[in-house]
C-alpha positions in Angstrom: 99.3 113.9 106.5 101.3 115.7 109.6 104.3 113.1 109.2 104.3 114.8 105.3 103.2 118.5 106.5 103.9 119.2 110.4 103.1 123.0 109.3 99.3 121.6 108.4 96.5 123.4 110.5 93.7 122.3 111.9 91.3 123.9 109.2 93.7 122.4 106.7 93.4 119.0 107.8 89.5 119.3 107.8 89.3 120.6 104.6 91.0 117.8 102.9 89.7 114.8 104.9 86.4 116.7 104.2 85.0 117.0 108.3 84.4 120.6 110.3 87.9 121.9 112.0 86.4 121.7 115.4 86.1 118.0 114.9 89.7 117.9 114.0 90.3 119.8 116.8 89.0 117.2 119.2 91.0 114.6 117.7 94.3 116.6 117.9 93.0 116.8 121.6 92.9 112.8 121.9 96.2 111.7 119.9 97.6 114.7 122.4 96.1 113.9 125.4 96.9 109.7 124.4 101.1 111.0 123.9 100.6 110.4 120.1 100.2 113.9 119.1 102.6 116.8 120.5 102.9 120.6 119.5 106.3 122.5 118.8 106.1 125.9 119.3 103.2 128.2 119.0 99.7 128.1 117.4 100.5 130.2 114.8 103.6 129.1 112.9 104.4 126.1 115.2 104.5 122.4 113.7 103.3 119.4 114.8 105.8 116.1 115.7 103.9 112.9 116.0 105.2 110.4 118.4 105.9 106.5 117.1 106.4 103.8 120.1 107.6 101.0 119.5 
């Protein structure tokens, strides 16, 4: 989902997959800690970058 639209908010992701935005934020935090997801720019107006490792 973030690969297709990196501007998605946690709230939008939560609505689309049917879980709470808090749960999405928790998953995002884990993905960031694991080096899989990175936020580029500010919380509002920024975008997500998915880091694909070979």
